[in-house]
Phi, psi and omega in degrees: 000137177297146184297326181292326176290316179300318181295321179295316178299317180301315183282336171301314179299316182294313184292323178296316179294320179297317181296314182293315181297320179292320179295318178295316179297317180297315182299313183287320181292322178298317178299319179299314185292327182270338181267332180237105186271014181286341180255128179303142183302320182295319178293318180299323178286321184296319184295324179287313183294325175296316180297326181268003180057048177243148179294147183223021183298323185251017183250110183228356181230161177302323179295318178294327177295319178300314180297320182293319182279330172294314174065210179211180186291348182278346183238102182289359176272358178254172184296306181296318181297320181292316179295319178297320179292320176298319179295319179295320177294323178294324178296326182286343178239031185305320183290335182260001185250144176301137179299324179296323179295314182294319181295319179292323177293320177296322177296320177296320179296317180293324177300320182286328188261004181244077170080015180297325183296340181273001182296143182289328182232111182297330181302300177301326178297319178295323179292329174295319177296316179300319178299319179293322178291328175293327175296319178299313180297325176295319178296323177298315183290327188266337190237349181271135174294147179276070182245197182297321180301315178296322179297316178293322179296317179294323177297314178298317180296318183294316180294321178293325180294320175300314183295316183288328174294320176298320179293321176300317180293331179291340179293327178058057177303325185292340178277321180280323180233081186303326184278316186252348184299314180301318179293321178298321177298317178297317180295324179293338177258009182059033186242012184295308181297314177300322180293316182298331179288347176284342181084002180275154175284139183283066174272165181302314182294319181291324178294317180295319178298319180298314184286342178265314195244357180293127185277349185250339182283124188299336182260005175288157180297319181296311181297319180293322177296320176297319179295322178297315179294321178298321179295317179297315178297321179296320179296328179295330180289340177269004182089001178272070185291129176274155177283173186297330182296317181291313179300318180293320184292314180290327177294317178294321180299315179292314184291325178301322180282319183296324184257022179290338180079199184245028179300129185268004182291114181299326180297318178293324178293319177297320178294322178297317179297318179296314180296322180293321178296320176296322178298322178295321177296314180296323178294324176296318177294320179293326176298316178297318180294324183285321192240333193248342183284134176286137182277353180107172182274135176281128179253118182272137176260152181246000000 
């Protein structure tokens, strides 16, 4: 596969995951800020924007926070920007992409850009966007061949999921809203029902442990790290061999989580989440070096 095609598939996976994770976080955080007025609006906006590495100088109200996280097509760190960037990458690989995937992705983009900002309630609007993005992910699972393109898309999605779960944990809802924050964090990760089936009480520490170390929940760091390593190993079977740095980084990321044990120290768990998030960043850089960097022009001698 050409490197430019591989890179487009990789970033489709990353941008789709970024858009969905940001939309879920925005929907739940907005509900917290308007239903529980014990936390100042400016502080509630700042903790989210800091976690997502977005500027917050002019964001002081829930409405301004909605506008900031929805963003526009010029900023791929926002919901609209991420969906727009995924759509542009999909256009560049249109011939290699399932038609159903492109049509569903285009529908999600049109949903975001046609009057969403005028909605009376941002929460339900975000859930409509999430539903459209779930249709895109369903089309990917049902209609894409399990070839190199799918492998790069899964690698991008897995690394982005590790990063976005880490950013969600950095918001620390349980500290600002001790009663409702842990549940909001679970809902922002689509993990409330899976967590309740564990039989544990939804405390801040147990929620963080679940999102970092649960081996069966698809959005936990451990499960996502396993998927990233599986994607890298799968690409090797197609002859798309990764260099040692990428294989080592995803292997270390997965093994660090698997062998973390059952230590109940919250500080150690936070450090583990932070280290795993850094590993995901390093794995992304190693992916670019392995597959996407141009090696330079060949100069022929006479």
